[in-house]
C-alpha positions in Angstrom: 120.8 105.9 102.1 119.5 104.5 98.8 119.8 106.7 95.7 116.8 109.0 95.5 116.9 110.0 91.8 113.7 108.6 90.2 113.2 106.3 93.2 109.8 104.8 93.1 110.2 103.2 96.4 110.3 104.3 100.1 111.7 102.1 102.8 109.6 102.6 106.0 112.5 101.6 108.3 115.4 103.3 110.1 117.3 99.9 110.2 120.8 100.3 108.7 120.7 96.6 108.0 117.6 96.8 105.8 119.0 99.8 104.0 122.2 97.8 103.2 120.2 94.8 102.0 118.0 96.9 99.7 121.1 98.6 98.3 122.7 95.2 97.8 120.0 94.3 95.2 120.4 97.7 93.4 117.0 99.2 94.1 116.8 103.0 94.2 114.9 104.1 97.3 114.5 106.8 99.9 114.0 106.2 103.6 111.1 107.5 105.8 111.0 105.5 109.1 107.8 105.5 111.2 107.5 104.8 114.9 104.8 102.4 116.0 103.8 100.5 119.1 105.4 97.1 118.6 103.6 95.3 121.5 102.2 91.9 120.4 98.4 91.5 120.7 97.1 88.9 123.2 97.2 85.4 121.7 98.8 86.8 118.5 101.0 84.3 116.6 104.6 85.3 115.7 103.7 85.2 112.0 100.6 87.4 112.4 102.5 89.8 114.6 105.3 90.5 112.1 102.9 90.7 109.2 100.7 93.1 111.1 103.7 95.4 112.0 105.2 95.3 108.5 101.9 96.3 107.0 101.2 98.9 109.6 104.7 100.5 109.1 104.2 100.6 105.3 100.7 102.1 105.6 101.7 104.7 108.2 104.6 105.8 106.0 102.4 105.9 102.8 99.9 108.1 104.6 102.6 110.6 105.4 104.1 110.9 101.9 103.6 114.2 100.0 104.3 112.4 96.7 102.7 109.0 96.5 105.2 106.2 96.0 105.3 102.5 96.8 106.3 101.8 100.4 108.2 98.8 101.7 107.7 97.9 105.4 109.3 95.1 107.3 109.4 93.6 110.7 111.5 90.8 112.3 111.0 88.8 115.5 112.5 85.8 117.2 110.1 83.0 118.3 110.8 80.1 120.6 108.6 77.8 122.6 105.5 79.8 121.8 107.0 83.1 122.9 107.9 86.2 120.9 111.3 87.5 121.9 111.5 91.2 121.2 114.2 93.7 121.7 115.8 93.6 125.2 115.7 96.7 127.4 118.1 95.7 130.1 121.2 93.5 130.4 119.2 91.0 132.6 116.5 90.7 129.9 119.2 90.2 127.2 121.0 87.5 129.2 117.7 85.8 129.9 116.8 85.7 126.2 120.2 84.5 125.0 120.3 81.8 127.6 116.9 80.6 126.4 118.3 80.4 122.9 121.6 78.7 124.1 122.1 75.3 122.5 118.6 75.4 121.0 116.8 75.8 117.7 114.6 78.9 117.3 112.7 80.6 114.5 113.3 84.0 113.1 110.3 85.4 111.3 110.5 88.4 109.0 107.5 89.9 107.2 107.6 92.3 104.3 104.7 94.5 103.1 104.5 96.6 99.9 101.8 99.2 99.9 100.7 101.3 96.9 97.6 103.2 97.8 94.8 100.7 98.6 96.9 97.9 97.2 99.1 95.8 99.5 101.1 92.6 99.2 102.7 90.8 102.2 105.0 87.8 102.7 106.3 86.2 105.9 109.6 84.2 105.8 110.6 81.8 108.5 114.2 80.7 109.1 115.3 78.2 111.7 118.5 79.1 113.6 120.5 76.9 116.0 122.7 78.4 118.7 125.8 77.0 120.3 125.8 76.6 124.0 126.4 79.9 125.8 127.5 80.9 129.3 125.9 83.8 131.2 129.4 85.5 131.1 129.4 85.4 127.3 125.9 86.9 127.2 126.9 89.7 129.6 130.1 90.5 127.6 128.0 90.6 124.4 125.5 93.0 126.0 128.5 95.3 126.8 129.3 95.6 123.1 126.0 97.4 122.6 124.9 95.2 119.7 121.9 93.4 121.3 120.1 96.5 122.3 118.0 97.0 119.1 117.8 93.4 118.0 114.9 91.0 118.2 116.0 88.0 120.3 118.9 90.1 121.6 121.4 89.2 118.8 122.6 90.2 115.3 123.6 87.4 113.0 125.4 89.9 110.7 127.5 91.3 113.6 129.4 90.0 116.6 126.5 87.7 117.5 127.4 85.5 114.4 129.6 83.5 116.7 126.5 82.2 118.6 125.0 80.7 115.4 125.9 77.0 114.7 123.7 76.7 111.6 120.6 78.1 109.9 117.9 76.5 107.7 116.4 79.1 105.4 117.1 82.7 104.4 120.1 84.4 105.9 119.0 87.8 104.7 115.6 87.3 106.4 117.4 86.8 109.7 119.4 90.1 109.1 116.0 91.8 108.5 115.0 91.7 104.8 114.5 88.4 102.8 116.0 89.4 99.5 114.5 86.7 97.2 111.0 87.4 98.5 111.6 91.2 98.4 112.8 91.1 94.8 109.7 89.1 93.9 107.3 91.5 95.6 109.1 94.5 93.9 109.0 92.8 90.5 105.3 92.2 90.9 104.9 95.9 91.6 106.9 96.9 88.6 110.0 98.0 90.5 113.3 96.7 88.9 116.2 95.4 90.9 119.9 95.7 89.8 119.6 99.4 88.7 
């Protein structure tokens, strides 16, 4: 967890990856995850979806705080061929997602939202990712590692799933779950220093 002394910031996420990324840029913070329905709305674009969820997480967390602080919410999704690929619930769903991504380019969208009372700022970052060609056997073996279970698109670029990624165009940290350049800019705009 981030250092809590004099932390002006609360991270509205239970993601260990987001915690590590925020720690990486030296921001003191505390963690207060919220649980929301993450079902996309009918006809909702991937960008609108992640922005809505990041803002909803930050607002829900802010509403629960005893001591009012700034709250950072974030959400990541994988988008391909007009479809939002969420977190798989079964091995079959995981294999199906990974085989869709196999040998193809897809987009990873991560939204960040900073809420301070009635004030809010949001940003959506899109990164293009190309996969190597996969076999169903590789996908099943990957599912058995446990890693895909809580990952949008059924893979983690920072973990074992890194071997599936041929190349990326854009922000690596956004694919992991928190675009650091954009997060630092949002925090700076709100008067929160990095590298503390």
